[in-house]
NUMARZA-498785 format. One record per residue (C-alpha): residue number from 1; x, y, z; residue in three letters. Coordinates in steps of 0.1 Angstrom, whole numbers, plus 2048, in hexadecimal, padded with zeros to 3 digits. Layout:
NUMARZA-498785
PT  num    X    Y    Z  residuo
PT  NUM    X    Y    Z      ala
...
This chain:
NUMARZA-498785
PT  num    X    Y    Z  residuo
PT    1  879  7C6  89C      met
PT    2  864  7E1  88D      arg
PT    3  868  7CF  86B      glu
PT    4  859  7B0  87B      asp
PT    5  83C  7C3  888      leu
PT    6  835  7D2  867      leu
PT    7  839  7B1  855      ser
PT    8  820  7A4  86E      ser
PT    9  807  7BE  864      val
PT   10  80C  7B4  83F      leu
PT   11  808  790  846      ser
PT   12  7E7  797  857      asp
PT   13  7DC  7AE  83A      leu
PT   14  7E5  794  820      asn
PT   15  7D2  77A  833      gly
PT   16  7B2  78E  835      thr
PT   17  7AB  78A  810      ser
PT   18  7B5  770  7F6      ala
PT   19  7B3  78D  7DD      asp
PT   20  7D1  79D  7EC      ile
PT   21  7F0  791  7D9      glu
PT   22  80B  7A8  7E8      ala
PT   23  812  7C4  800      ser
PT   24  82C  7DA  80C      gly
PT   25  833  7F7  824      ile
PT   26  849  811  815      ile
PT   27  858  832  823      ser
PT   28  84C  851  811      thr
PT   29  86F  854  803      asp
PT   30  86B  832  7F1      gly
PT   31  87F  81A  808      leu
PT   32  86E  7F9  80F      met
PT   33  867  7F4  834      met
PT   34  857  7D2  833      ala
PT   35  847  7BD  817      ser
PT   36  835  79E  80C      leu
PT   37  83C  79E  7E6      leu
PT   38  83B  782  7CD      pro
PT   39  85D  773  7C4      gln
PT   40  86E  786  7A8      gly
PT   41  85E  7A8  7B1      met
PT   42  878  7C2  7B9      asp
PT   43  872  7D3  7DA      glu
PT   44  886  7F2  7D1      asp
PT   45  871  7F8  7B2      arg
PT   46  850  7F3  7C4      val
PT   47  85B  80A  7DF      gly
PT   48  866  825  7C8      ala
PT   49  847  824  7B1      met
PT   50  82F  823  7D0      ser
PT   51  83F  842  7DF      ala
PT   52  840  853  7BD      ala
PT   53  81B  84C  7B6      met
PT   54  80F  856  7D8      leu
PT   55  822  876  7D5      ser
PT   56  813  87D  7B2      leu
PT   57  7F0  875  7C0      gly
PT   58  7F6  88C  7DD      asp
PT   59  7FF  8A9  7C7      arg
PT   60  7E3  8A2  7AF      thr
PT   61  7CA  8A2  7CC      ala
PT   62  7D8  8C3  7D7      gln
PT   63  7DA  8D4  7B5      glu
PT   64  7B5  8C8  7AC      leu
PT   65  7A8  8D3  7CE      ala
PT   66  79E  8B0  7D8      arg
PT   67  7A9  8B2  7FB      gly
PT   68  7C2  89C  80D      glu
PT   69  7CB  87C  7FB      leu
PT   70  7BD  85C  80A      glu
PT   71  7C8  843  7F0      gln
PT   72  7D5  83C  7CC      val
PT   73  7C4  81F  7B9      leu
PT   74  7D3  812  799      ile
PT   75  7BF  7F8  785      lys
PT   76  7D0  7E3  76A      gly
PT   77  7C7  7C4  756      asn
PT   78  7D6  7AE  770      asn
PT   79  7CB  7BF  78F      gly
PT   80  7CC  7DC  7A6      tyr
PT   81  7E6  7F0  7B9      val
PT   82  7D9  803  7D7      leu
PT   83  7EF  81C  7E9      met
PT   84  7E7  82F  809      thr
PT   85  7F9  842  823      tyr
PT   86  801  830  844      ala
PT   87  809  84E  859      gly
PT   88  81D  86B  84D      lys
PT   89  83D  857  844      gln
PT   90  831  836  835      ala
PT   91  81D  829  818      val
PT   92  80A  808  818      leu
PT   93  808  7F9  7F5      thr
PT   94  7F1  7DB  7ED      val
PT   95  7EF  7C8  7CD      met
PT   96  7CE  7B6  7C7      ala
PT   97  7BF  79E  7AD      lys
PT   98  7AB  7AD  790      pro
PT   99  78A  79E  79F      asn
PT  100  791  7AB  7C2      ala
PT  101  775  7B7  7D9      lys
PT  102  782  7DA  7DC      leu
PT  103  76B  7E6  7F8      gly
PT  104  77A  7CB  80F      leu
PT  105  79D  7D1  805      ile
PT  106  799  7F7  80B      phe
PT  107  78B  7F0  82F      leu
PT  108  7A7  7D7  836      asp
PT  109  7C3  7EF  828      val
PT  110  7B5  80C  83C      lys
PT  111  7B7  7F7  85D      arg
PT  112  7DB  7EA  854      ala
PT  113  7E6  80E  84D      ala
PT  114  7D9  81B  86D      ala
PT  115  7ED  7FE  87E      asn
PT  116  80D  808  86C      val
PT  117  808  82D  874      ala
PT  118  808  823  899      gln
PT  119  828  80F  897      met
PT  120  83C  829  883      ile
């Protein structure tokens, strides 16, 4: 039941922008809780990498006195990966197109993460 609710949040998120290509909700230990990923993309790998990157970002923010981590943004030739905490025990990961309007995506992801945090 909870997975259905989480999948519903992801469906709503992906529907807010044509620039969002994929999304997932991952526990902070790297286990996929719900996802809308393209065919052929390995859920376990996405989960493990998301948790690892957010943990590294968290440590970096602390070590460099930047305060509490809000999000990690990765930009590559083929688009963006945005990771943000969704409560204390989950990570929301979003993959977006290279020409994505990031301001709108940041806003939508923040709302979705707040919804997920309430469910978990």
